[in-house]
C-alpha positions as CSV (number, residue, x, y, z in Angstrom):
1,X,-1.6,37.6,67.7
2,X,-4.4,40.1,67.1
3,X,-7.1,39.6,64.6
4,X,-5.8,42.7,62.6
5,X,-2.3,41.3,62.5
6,X,-3.6,37.9,61.4
7,X,-5.6,39.5,58.6
8,X,-2.6,41.5,57.3
9,X,-0.5,38.3,57.3
10,X,-3.1,36.4,55.3
11,X,-3.3,39.2,52.7
12,X,0.4,39.3,52.4
13,X,0.5,35.5,51.9
14,X,-2.1,35.7,49.2
15,X,-0.3,38.5,47.4
16,X,2.9,36.5,47.4
17,X,1.2,33.3,46.1
18,X,-0.5,35.3,43.3
19,X,2.8,37.1,42.4
20,X,4.6,33.7,42.3
21,X,2.0,32.2,40.0
22,X,2.2,35.2,37.6
23,X,6.0,35.0,37.5
24,X,5.9,31.3,36.9
25,X,3.3,31.6,34.2
26,X,5.3,34.4,32.4
27,X,8.4,32.3,32.4
28,X,6.7,29.0,31.5
29,X,7.1,27.8,27.9
30,X,4.2,28.2,25.5
31,X,3.6,24.4,25.6
32,X,2.5,24.7,29.3
33,X,0.3,27.7,28.9
34,X,-1.4,27.5,25.5
35,X,-0.9,25.8,22.1
36,X,-2.8,27.8,19.5
37,X,-4.0,26.0,16.4
38,X,-1.8,26.6,13.4
39,X,-5.0,26.9,11.2
40,X,-7.7,27.9,13.7
41,X,-10.6,27.8,11.3
42,X,-9.7,24.5,9.5
43,X,-11.1,22.2,12.1
44,X,-14.6,23.6,11.5
45,X,-14.1,23.3,7.7
46,X,-12.7,19.8,7.3
47,X,-15.8,18.9,5.4
48,X,-15.1,21.6,2.9
49,X,-11.7,20.1,1.9
50,X,-12.2,18.8,-1.7
51,X,-8.6,18.7,-3.0
52,X,-5.3,17.7,-1.4
53,X,-1.9,18.0,-3.0
54,X,1.3,16.7,-1.5
55,X,4.5,17.4,-3.4
56,X,8.1,16.5,-2.7
57,X,11.3,16.8,-4.7
58,X,10.7,13.4,-6.3
59,X,7.0,12.7,-6.3
60,X,3.5,14.2,-6.2
61,X,0.0,13.1,-5.4
62,X,-3.3,14.9,-6.0
63,X,-6.4,13.7,-4.3
64,X,-9.9,15.0,-5.2
65,X,-13.3,14.4,-3.6
66,X,-16.0,12.8,-5.7
67,X,-19.2,12.8,-3.7
68,X,-18.5,10.5,-0.8
69,X,-15.4,9.1,-2.4
70,X,-11.8,10.3,-2.8
71,X,-9.9,9.6,-6.0
72,X,-6.2,9.9,-6.9
73,X,-6.3,12.4,-9.7
74,X,-2.8,11.8,-11.1
75,X,-3.4,8.1,-11.2
76,X,-6.4,8.2,-13.5
77,X,-8.9,8.5,-10.7
78,X,-8.0,5.3,-8.9
79,X,-9.9,5.1,-5.5
80,X,-8.1,6.5,-2.5
81,X,-8.4,5.0,0.9
82,X,-11.2,7.1,2.5
83,X,-10.1,6.5,6.1
84,X,-6.6,7.5,5.3
85,X,-7.8,10.8,3.8
86,X,-10.1,11.6,6.7
87,X,-7.5,10.9,9.3
88,X,-5.0,13.0,7.4
89,X,-7.2,16.0,7.1
90,X,-8.2,16.0,10.8
91,X,-4.5,15.6,11.8
92,X,-3.7,18.6,9.6
93,X,-6.4,20.7,11.3
94,X,-5.2,19.8,14.8
95,X,-1.6,21.0,14.4
96,X,-0.7,23.3,17.3
97,X,2.0,25.9,17.5
98,X,4.7,25.1,20.1
99,X,7.2,27.8,19.4
100,X,8.7,30.0,16.7
101,X,12.0,28.9,15.1
102,X,14.3,30.5,12.6
103,X,13.4,33.2,10.0
104,X,16.7,32.8,8.2
105,X,16.3,31.0,4.8
106,X,19.8,29.7,4.9
107,X,18.8,27.7,8.0
108,X,15.6,26.2,6.6
109,X,17.3,23.0,5.4
110,X,18.4,22.2,8.9
111,X,14.7,21.9,9.8
112,X,13.7,20.4,6.5
113,X,11.4,23.4,5.7
114,X,13.2,24.6,2.6
115,X,11.1,25.0,-0.6
116,X,10.4,21.7,-2.4
117,X,12.1,23.1,-5.5
118,X,15.3,23.7,-3.7
119,X,18.3,21.5,-4.6
120,X,18.5,18.5,-2.3
121,X,15.1,19.3,-0.7
122,X,13.6,16.9,1.8
123,X,10.5,18.8,2.5
124,X,6.9,18.2,1.6
125,X,4.5,20.9,0.4
126,X,0.9,20.2,1.5
127,X,-2.1,22.1,0.2
128,X,-5.7,21.7,1.1
129,X,-8.3,23.5,-1.0
130,X,-12.1,23.6,-1.3
131,X,-14.2,22.6,-4.3
132,X,-13.7,26.0,-5.9
133,X,-10.0,25.9,-5.6
134,X,-9.7,28.3,-2.6
135,X,-6.8,27.3,-0.5
136,X,-7.8,26.5,3.1
137,X,-4.3,25.7,4.4
138,X,-0.9,25.2,2.9
139,X,2.4,24.5,4.6
140,X,5.9,23.1,4.0
141,X,6.4,20.1,6.4
142,X,9.9,19.3,7.6
143,X,11.7,17.0,10.0
144,X,10.0,15.4,13.0
145,X,11.0,16.1,16.5
146,X,9.7,13.8,19.2
147,X,9.1,14.6,22.9
148,X,8.6,18.4,22.3
149,X,5.2,18.6,23.9
150,X,3.9,18.4,27.4
151,X,4.2,14.6,27.4
152,X,7.4,12.8,26.1
153,X,5.3,10.7,23.8
154,X,4.0,13.8,21.9
155,X,5.1,14.2,18.4
156,X,6.2,17.4,16.8
157,X,7.6,18.6,13.5
158,X,9.0,21.7,11.9
159,X,6.8,23.5,9.4
160,X,6.6,26.7,7.6
161,X,3.5,28.1,6.0
162,X,3.7,28.5,2.3
163,X,4.9,32.0,1.5
164,X,5.9,32.8,5.1
165,X,9.3,33.5,6.4
166,X,8.9,32.2,10.0
167,X,9.6,28.5,10.6
168,X,7.6,26.9,13.5
169,X,7.7,23.9,15.7
170,X,4.2,22.4,15.9
171,X,2.6,19.6,17.8
172,X,1.1,17.0,15.6
173,X,1.7,14.0,13.3
174,X,1.6,14.4,9.5
175,X,2.0,11.0,7.9
176,X,1.4,12.5,4.4
177,X,3.7,11.2,1.7
178,X,3.8,12.3,-1.9
179,X,3.8,8.7,-3.2
180,X,0.4,8.0,-4.9
181,X,0.6,4.3,-3.9
182,X,0.6,5.2,-0.2
183,X,-3.0,6.7,-0.6
184,X,-4.4,3.6,-2.4
185,X,-5.4,0.0,-1.4
186,X,-2.7,-1.7,-3.5
187,X,-4.3,-5.2,-3.2
188,X,-5.3,-6.4,-6.6
189,X,-6.6,-9.8,-5.7
190,X,-6.0,-12.5,-3.2
191,X,-6.5,-16.1,-4.3
192,X,-5.7,-18.8,-1.7
193,X,-2.9,-20.9,-3.3
194,X,-4.8,-24.1,-2.1
195,X,-7.5,-23.3,-4.6
196,X,-5.1,-23.4,-7.6
197,X,-4.9,-26.8,-9.3
198,X,-3.6,-25.8,-12.8
199,X,-1.5,-23.0,-14.2
200,X,0.2,-22.3,-17.5
201,X,2.8,-19.8,-18.6
202,X,2.9,-19.0,-22.3
203,X,5.8,-17.1,-23.9
204,X,5.4,-15.9,-27.5
205,X,6.5,-18.5,-30.0
206,X,7.0,-21.3,-27.6
207,X,4.7,-24.1,-26.3
208,X,3.1,-23.1,-23.0
209,X,4.5,-24.4,-19.7
210,X,1.8,-26.4,-18.0
211,X,1.7,-27.4,-14.3
212,X,-1.1,-29.1,-12.3
213,X,-2.2,-30.9,-9.2
214,X,-3.9,-34.2,-9.6
215,X,-6.5,-33.6,-6.8
216,X,-7.2,-31.5,-3.8
217,X,-5.6,-34.1,-1.6
218,X,-2.3,-33.9,-3.5
219,X,-0.3,-30.9,-2.5
220,X,2.6,-31.3,-5.0
221,X,2.4,-30.0,-8.6
222,X,3.5,-31.9,-11.6
223,X,5.2,-30.2,-14.6
224,X,3.2,-31.9,-17.3
225,X,4.9,-30.1,-20.2
226,X,8.5,-31.2,-19.3
227,X,10.3,-32.1,-22.5
228,X,11.7,-35.7,-22.9
229,X,14.9,-36.2,-20.9
230,X,14.1,-33.5,-18.4
231,X,12.3,-33.3,-15.1
232,X,11.1,-30.5,-12.7
233,X,14.1,-28.7,-11.2
234,X,12.2,-28.5,-7.8
235,X,8.8,-29.5,-6.6
236,X,9.0,-26.6,-4.1
237,X,9.6,-24.2,-7.0
238,X,6.5,-25.4,-8.8
239,X,4.4,-25.1,-5.6
240,X,5.7,-21.5,-5.0
241,X,4.7,-20.5,-8.5
242,X,1.1,-21.3,-7.7
243,X,1.2,-18.5,-5.0
244,X,1.5,-15.7,-7.6
245,X,-2.1,-14.6,-7.1
246,X,-1.9,-14.8,-3.3
247,X,-1.8,-11.1,-1.9
248,X,-1.0,-9.8,-5.4
249,X,-0.3,-6.0,-5.0
250,X,0.6,-3.3,-7.4
251,X,3.4,-0.7,-7.2
252,X,1.7,1.6,-9.7
253,X,-1.6,1.7,-11.6
254,X,-3.0,3.3,-14.8
255,X,-6.3,3.3,-16.6
256,X,-6.8,0.5,-19.0
257,X,-5.8,1.7,-22.5
258,X,-3.5,4.4,-21.3
259,X,-0.6,1.8,-21.4
260,X,-0.5,-0.6,-24.3
261,X,1.1,-4.0,-23.6
262,X,3.6,-5.0,-26.2
263,X,3.1,-8.0,-28.6
264,X,5.6,-10.1,-26.7
265,X,3.6,-10.1,-23.5
266,X,3.7,-13.4,-21.5
267,X,0.3,-14.9,-20.6
268,X,-0.1,-16.7,-17.3
269,X,-3.3,-18.5,-16.6
270,X,-4.4,-19.8,-13.3
271,X,-7.4,-22.2,-12.7
272,X,-9.0,-23.1,-9.4
273,X,-10.7,-26.3,-8.4
274,X,-14.0,-24.3,-8.1
275,X,-13.9,-22.8,-11.6
276,X,-12.3,-19.4,-11.2
277,X,-10.0,-18.6,-14.1
278,X,-7.5,-15.6,-13.9
279,X,-5.4,-14.6,-16.9
280,X,-2.5,-12.3,-16.6
281,X,-0.8,-10.5,-19.6
282,X,2.7,-9.3,-18.5
283,X,5.0,-7.1,-20.5
284,X,8.1,-5.0,-19.6
285,X,7.6,-1.3,-20.5
286,X,10.2,1.4,-19.5
287,X,11.8,-1.1,-17.1
288,X,8.6,-2.0,-15.2
289,X,6.5,-5.1,-15.5
290,X,3.0,-4.0,-16.4
291,X,0.1,-6.5,-16.2
292,X,-3.5,-6.6,-17.5
293,X,-5.8,-9.1,-15.7
294,X,-9.0,-10.8,-16.6
295,X,-11.3,-13.1,-14.5
296,X,-14.1,-15.4,-15.5
297,X,-16.0,-18.5,-14.3
298,X,-15.6,-21.6,-16.3
299,X,-17.9,-24.5,-15.0
300,X,-16.2,-26.9,-17.5
301,X,-13.0,-26.7,-15.4
302,X,-14.5,-27.4,-12.1
303,X,-12.5,-30.3,-10.6
304,X,-14.4,-33.5,-10.1
305,X,-12.8,-36.6,-8.6
306,X,-12.6,-39.7,-10.9
307,X,-15.5,-41.3,-9.1
308,X,-17.6,-38.4,-7.8
309,X,-19.6,-39.4,-4.6
310,X,-23.1,-38.3,-4.3
311,X,-23.9,-35.1,-2.3
312,X,-24.2,-36.0,1.4
313,X,-25.9,-34.6,4.4
314,X,-22.8,-32.5,5.1
315,X,-23.8,-30.2,2.2
316,X,-20.8,-31.1,0.1
317,X,-21.1,-31.4,-3.7
318,X,-19.2,-33.9,-5.9
319,X,-16.2,-31.5,-6.3
320,X,-15.7,-31.4,-2.5
321,X,-16.8,-27.8,-2.4
322,X,-19.9,-26.5,-0.5
323,X,-23.1,-27.1,-2.4
324,X,-24.1,-24.1,-4.5
325,X,-20.4,-22.9,-4.7
326,X,-20.7,-22.4,-8.4
327,X,-23.0,-19.4,-7.9
328,X,-20.5,-17.9,-5.4
329,X,-17.5,-18.3,-7.7
330,X,-19.5,-17.0,-10.6
331,X,-20.3,-13.8,-8.6
332,X,-16.7,-13.6,-7.5
333,X,-15.4,-13.8,-11.1
334,X,-17.9,-11.2,-12.3
335,X,-16.9,-8.7,-9.5
336,X,-13.2,-9.3,-10.2
337,X,-13.7,-8.8,-13.9
338,X,-15.6,-5.6,-13.5
339,X,-12.8,-4.1,-11.4
340,X,-9.8,-5.6,-13.1
341,X,-10.8,-4.7,-16.7
342,X,-10.6,-1.0,-15.8
343,X,-6.9,-1.0,-14.9
344,X,-3.3,-2.1,-15.7
345,X,-0.9,-2.6,-12.9
346,X,2.8,-2.3,-12.4
347,X,3.8,-5.4,-10.4
348,X,6.5,-6.0,-7.9
349,X,9.4,-7.7,-9.6
350,X,9.2,-10.9,-7.5
351,X,5.6,-11.4,-8.5
352,X,6.2,-10.6,-12.2
353,X,9.1,-13.1,-12.2
354,X,6.8,-15.8,-10.8
355,X,4.4,-15.3,-13.6
356,X,7.0,-15.2,-16.4
357,X,9.3,-18.1,-15.5
358,X,10.8,-19.7,-18.5
359,X,11.0,-23.5,-19.1
360,X,14.7,-23.5,-18.6
361,X,14.2,-22.1,-15.1
362,X,11.8,-24.9,-14.2
363,X,13.5,-28.0,-15.6
364,X,16.8,-29.9,-15.4
365,X,18.2,-33.0,-17.2
366,X,16.4,-36.1,-15.9
367,X,19.7,-37.7,-14.7
368,X,21.0,-34.6,-13.0
369,X,21.3,-34.7,-9.2
370,X,18.9,-32.5,-7.2
371,X,20.3,-29.1,-6.2
372,X,22.7,-29.3,-3.2
373,X,23.1,-33.0,-3.5
374,X,26.6,-34.5,-3.0
375,X,28.3,-35.9,-6.1
376,X,28.1,-39.6,-6.4
377,X,31.2,-41.5,-5.3
378,X,33.3,-42.8,-8.2
379,X,33.5,-46.5,-8.8
380,X,36.8,-48.1,-7.7
381,X,39.2,-49.0,-10.4
382,X,39.1,-52.8,-11.3
């Protein structure tokens, strides 16, 4: 083959390859060519976001920035989880358009992008604004659709910008709920049950129920206030009651003073071997168990064995706790009190039930068989 023929053949091959690439590119879905950002300028302005509102048909949360902190405005300024807010704003800014969907309002509900105010709406309206109230981005978030991007693991969801007609499928993950509790650290306090040696439950107008452990080495609790002719219904029940302050979380929260506990509040008091005293006032208001908590350090209640040994080389004091533990617990109590005194908490029902048990729920007649025991065989007739 001549050099001229070879050159022409090479040129034709190149033209065919380029043409094929152009045709393939033109036919390729947008996910393989480009995925434009839904809000192109937002990623550069994430630090300008000072207000976030998420609304659904049944709930609403408003977050506001206060310096380096974020607060839940419609929960009296309770602190929001900073990392959750940051992650959410960045995820919002990284949304990328995959493809256009319907423009017909009657089809919005299929994608979950109907207006929040619509009957039966399942959508969320999310608005990001700066400190002056200028809206930086606002959209209606609908149903998720997985596997819509380049990789099967990519997440996608249907959205519609607020005020727009066009629904879109976008790449991204918006774990933004309208429940205020989802934006807050709901842990109130976490007291190891092994520290509890004594607790009381006082209902109005009745003597307090009193339960205690005799020492650190004794794991079972004794119902010291059991009336004559009765005994504890279950040792396991008494022990489980002592776990009330372990991972105690709230379902809702309000500023102290904004909710007034009724006069018939039950008072549950928990004392630890090392002097921490936590007192809980619980009352039912509008069908929810609201609780006000206090904490203090009481050196008079620090447990001492009957014959306290002298402190040894292992650094243990007479109470069996590390030497100098009193200062640590005193600090713990002060920090707890400073935080707890500012709020009242709506408790999960199972925790509220533990703190408000009645005496009838804890005792049984002394001669009654334990729960689940087989009835005694009757004596044969003489």
